[in-house]
N, C-alpha and C positions, 0 to 999 in steps of 0.2 A: 504494500499499499504506499503510495507516494505521500510524503508530508502533506501536501495539500489535501489529499483526500482524507488523511486522518484529522486534519483542521476542520475541514467540512462536516465530517462525522461529530466532531466534538462539538461544533456550533449546533448542528441539529438536535444533538442530545440535550444541550443546554437550554435550546428554544423549546423543545418538548417539555421539559421539567418546567420551565418558567410559565408556559401557557397553561399548566394545569396547577400552578401554585404549589408544587410538590417539595420546592426546597425546602420548606420547613420541616420535612419529615426525612430529608436525606442528610443525616449526621453520618460521620464516619463509621460509627457502629452499626446504624441501620444498613448502609450501603454493604458494608462487609457481610453482614449476615445476610441479605438478599442475594449477594454474590455467591456465596456458599450454597444457598438453596438452588440457585440455577445450575450451578455446577454439579449438583447432586441430581437435579433433574436430567442433565446431559448423561451422567453416569448411568442413570436408569435404563437408558437406551442400549447400553452394553453389557448389562448385568445379565450373567449366566450364558452368554454367547462364547462359543470357542474363539480363538484368534482368528481362526479363517472367517467365520461368521462376521466377527466384529470389522473386518476388511472387506466385506462384501455385502453392505447394507442395500436394502432394497431403495429405489428412488423415494419411496413414502417415508421410510424411516430415516433416509439421509437428509429429507426436508425437515423433519422433525429435529434432528440434531443441528442442522444448520440455524433453526430458530433458537435453539438453545444456546450455541456458540454466539449467537447475535444479542441474546439477553446478558450472557456473561461479559461481552465486551462493552455493552452499554453501561453496566455497573462498574466495570473496570474504570472506564472513562470518567463516570460520575465521581467515583472515590477518588481519582487522581485529582480531578478539578477541585473537589472539595478539600482536599489536602495541599492543594498548590503544587502538585508533583507533575514532572514531565515524564510521561510513560516512555517516550522514545528515548530520552536521556538515560532514563533508569535501565532500560533494557541494553542500551549500548554500555554502561557501566558494569552491569551483570554479566554480559557476555565476556568481558576482559576479566573478570573474576573468574569465571567458570573456565575459560581458557588457561588460567594458571592453576585452578584446582584439577582439571582435567586435561593434561597435555596429550595432544592426539598420538604421539609416538608411544606413550605408556597406556592409554586405556582403549586405544582402538579395538573394537569387536568385544569390549567387556563391559557388562552392565553393574560393575562393582562401583560402590561409592568410593569418593575420593579418598577417604581414610583407609580403604581396604586394599589399595592398589600400589601404595607407596614403596613396597619392598620389591616391586618388580622392575627389572632392569631391561 
């Protein structure tokens, strides 16, 4: 997503909330709780599926997952806006930190956590 697309979506979310006078309900606590509820709703679509089934969703199920992902993104944007955080900058910083924690030459092909592979050479 280009920066201008992200800015456009942030503006749309902001306007949507303002038009409904919902900002009064959008504390960081409430937004983070709503975010986890939406994430749980997305997870429900994959619960009890095999790995193969989860990678081959029907068009209808994929559309439902898409809606949940959109809900999650809207709440992420709202929470970041409320806390005056720049999501793009935060992701950039986190990727740098993760690159240091998980050097590709040491972790390639492994699902171990960063503290489990340190002894690998």
